[in-house]
C-alpha positions as a Python dict, from the first residue, in 0.01 Angstrom:
ca = {
    (1, 'M'): (0, 0, 0),
    (2, 'Q'): (302, -266, 32),
    (3, 'T'): (614, -89, 202),
    (4, 'L'): (893, -190, -166),
    (5, 'K'): (1187, -65, 18),
    (6, 'Y'): (1429, -145, -350),
    (7, 'L'): (1181, 68, -546),
    (8, 'A'): (1130, 332, -272),
    (9, 'G'): (1272, 598, -534),
    (10, 'Y'): (1027, 473, -838),
    (11, 'S'): (686, 661, -873),
    (12, 'E'): (362, 566, -727),
    (13, 'N'): (252, 405, -1060),
    (14, 'V'): (526, 190, -1095),
    (15, 'Q'): (529, 119, -758),
    (16, 'D'): (147, 17, -766),
    (17, 'Q'): (221, -143, -1109),
    (18, 'V'): (451, -386, -908),
    (19, 'V'): (220, -448, -645),
    (20, 'K'): (-57, -601, -860),
    (21, 'L'): (253, -815, -986),
    (22, 'I'): (290, -921, -645),
    (23, 'D'): (-93, -953, -559),
    (24, 'S'): (-133, -1182, -837),
    (25, 'D'): (149, -1395, -787),
    (26, 'K'): (332, -1296, -1091),
    (27, 'L'): (619, -1166, -1034),
    (28, 'N'): (833, -1461, -1009),
    (29, 'D'): (680, -1538, -1341),
    (30, 'Y'): (817, -1203, -1462),
    (31, 'L'): (1140, -1249, -1389),
    (32, 'L'): (1212, -1631, -1493),
    (33, 'N'): (1054, -1554, -1869),
    (34, 'K'): (1254, -1253, -1896),
    (35, 'Y'): (1589, -1348, -1761),
    (36, 'Q'): (1571, -1717, -1742),
    (37, 'F'): (1934, -1806, -1730),
    (38, 'G'): (2144, -1793, -1416),
    (39, 'H'): (2545, -1847, -1492),
    (40, 'D'): (2856, -2050, -1403),
    (41, 'I'): (3062, -1780, -1256),
    (42, 'K'): (3052, -1942, -886),
    (43, 'T'): (3401, -1947, -831),
    (44, 'D'): (3622, -1596, -711),
    (45, 'K'): (3836, -1708, -971),
    (46, 'A'): (3560, -1765, -1274),
    (47, 'L'): (3480, -1401, -1133),
    (48, 'Y'): (3752, -1252, -1163),
    (49, 'Q'): (3848, -1346, -1536),
    (50, 'Y'): (3470, -1258, -1612),
    (51, 'V'): (3535, -904, -1476),
    (52, 'V'): (3868, -845, -1590),
    (53, 'D'): (3711, -955, -1972),
    (54, 'L'): (3474, -657, -1918),
    (55, 'K'): (3702, -445, -1820),
    (56, 'N'): (3951, -500, -2065),
    (57, 'Q'): (3668, -494, -2344),
    (58, 'Y'): (3557, -127, -2222),
    (59, 'L'): (3808, 6, -1977),
    (60, 'K'): (4141, -67, -2116),
    (61, 'Q'): (4346, 269, -2017),
    (62, 'S'): (4209, 168, -1642),
    (63, 'S'): (4429, 83, -1358),
    (64, 'P'): (4461, -306, -1331),
    (65, 'L'): (4220, -478, -1092),
    (66, 'S'): (4390, -671, -794),
    (67, 'K'): (4124, -867, -651),
    (68, 'V'): (3796, -948, -723),
    (69, 'I'): (3565, -1150, -479),
    (70, 'Y'): (3246, -1284, -402),
    (71, 'D'): (3159, -1126, -60),
    (72, 'D'): (2965, -1273, 168),
    (73, 'K'): (2998, -972, 433),
    (74, 'I'): (2807, -769, 149),
    (75, 'D'): (2467, -798, 242),
    (76, 'L'): (2132, -528, 187),
    (77, 'V'): (2107, -472, 516),
    (78, 'H'): (2423, -244, 445),
    (79, 'Q'): (2244, -124, 105),
    (80, 'A'): (2536, -264, -60),
    (81, 'L'): (2522, -533, -337),
    (82, 'G'): (2881, -507, -456),
    (83, 'L'): (3178, -289, -344),
    (84, 'H'): (3465, -88, -521),
    (85, 'T'): (3774, -19, -279),
    (86, 'F'): (4053, 178, -394),
    (87, 'V'): (4360, 138, -157),
    (88, 'S'): (4695, 414, -147),
    (89, 'R'): (4995, 248, 61),
    (90, 'V'): (5363, 413, 35),
    (91, 'Q'): (5600, 168, 40),
    (92, 'G'): (5967, 267, 72),
    (93, 'S'): (5952, 566, -181),
    (94, 'Q'): (5714, 456, -393),
    (95, 'L'): (5305, 498, -389),
    (96, 'K'): (5149, 130, -470),
    (97, 'S'): (4781, 128, -550),
    (98, 'K'): (4513, -138, -530),
    (99, 'N'): (4180, -199, -721),
    (100, 'E'): (3929, -453, -567),
    (101, 'I'): (3565, -523, -645),
    (102, 'R'): (3368, -738, -410),
    (103, 'I'): (3047, -861, -540),
    (104, 'G'): (2806, -992, -310),
    (105, 'V'): (2731, -1339, -281),
    (106, 'I'): (2392, -1318, -376),
    (107, 'F'): (2454, -1303, -721),
    (108, 'K'): (2604, -1608, -741),
    (109, 'N'): (2245, -1766, -820),
    (110, 'S'): (2135, -1486, -986),
    (111, 'S'): (2070, -1377, -1380),
    (112, 'V'): (2370, -1357, -1556),
    (113, 'D'): (2209, -1013, -1647),
    (114, 'F'): (2195, -902, -1330),
    (115, 'L'): (2564, -1012, -1204),
    (116, 'R'): (2716, -823, -1541),
    (117, 'M'): (2487, -528, -1425),
    (118, 'I'): (2618, -494, -1049),
    (119, 'V'): (2990, -599, -1220),
    (120, 'V'): (2937, -301, -1432),
    (121, 'H'): (2837, -38, -1192),
    (122, 'E'): (3137, -127, -1009),
    (123, 'L'): (3396, -115, -1301),
    (124, 'A'): (3215, 226, -1362),
    (125, 'H'): (3389, 316, -1004),
    (126, 'L'): (3735, 278, -1191),
    (127, 'R'): (3663, 586, -1313),
    (128, 'E'): (3405, 759, -1188),
    (129, 'K'): (3367, 785, -822),
    (130, 'D'): (3067, 906, -754),
    (131, 'H'): (2709, 821, -893),
    (132, 'N'): (2723, 1149, -1113),
    (133, 'K'): (2587, 1210, -1468),
    (134, 'A'): (2890, 1091, -1651),
    (135, 'F'): (2917, 722, -1426),
    (136, 'Y'): (2580, 668, -1539),
    (137, 'K'): (2698, 729, -1875),
    (138, 'L'): (2962, 507, -1840),
    (139, 'C'): (2720, 243, -1718),
    (140, 'E'): (2530, 268, -2018),
    (141, 'Y'): (2830, 270, -2245),
    (142, 'M'): (2927, -101, -2092),
    (143, 'E'): (2594, -192, -2044),
    (144, 'P'): (2309, -46, -2304),
    (145, 'R'): (2027, -186, -2090),
    (146, 'Y'): (2188, -66, -1753),
    (147, 'H'): (1868, 90, -1649),
    (148, 'Q'): (1633, -139, -1728),
    (149, 'L'): (1890, -445, -1589),
    (150, 'E'): (1898, -207, -1266),
    (151, 'F'): (1499, -210, -1214),
    (152, 'D'): (1426, -529, -1273),
    (153, 'M'): (1755, -633, -1067),
    (154, 'R'): (1529, -431, -788),
    (155, 'L'): (1235, -641, -844),
    (156, 'Y'): (1430, -918, -818),
    (157, 'L'): (1550, -838, -462),
    (158, 'T'): (1187, -762, -380),
    (159, 'Q'): (1087, -1109, -542),
    (160, 'L'): (1381, -1294, -287),
    (161, 'D'): (1259, -1021, 5),
    (162, 'L'): (920, -1121, -14),
    (163, 'F'): (918, -1495, -115),
    (164, 'G'): (1298, -1575, -56),
    (165, 'K'): (1333, -1726, -392),
    (166, 'T'): (1361, -1766, -798),
    (167, 'S'): (1472, -1987, -966),
    (168, 'F'): (1703, -1919, -1289),
    (169, 'R'): (1792, -2232, -1513),
    (170, 'N'): (2142, -2311, -1604),
}
């Protein structure tokens, strides 16, 4: 059986089904039928607005975001698709804090659903630092399909890893 590095935590039965999709050359078709549309959120400014709108909808009481960008230094080699950083600095007698979200550049050309999933994931870190039950409950609150999107995004990463492309229509 092929090594499916993005699906390593899933059962053998699930991995077998994915291998069948790959062997029959249907993984790309599966993804395109389910997530056929890309998005127009291509600039850091548009991404910032998209993230702030989601934050304001679901996490009004959370700390403000100082920066949201696509980051080409985030890659799968470092096993990260997005990063949330919280920096505290002392300036005089005041403590200043900054929240930043960096999204992997891979999401510029993905489905809008995958972009939303990773943004929801990083926004959840504003309240929950660890990947615990409360964290995933918050993710599901902001995106009820969170777990399905995460799984399908792993299929997308597998497709990219094996074949180098999936073309979403804008």
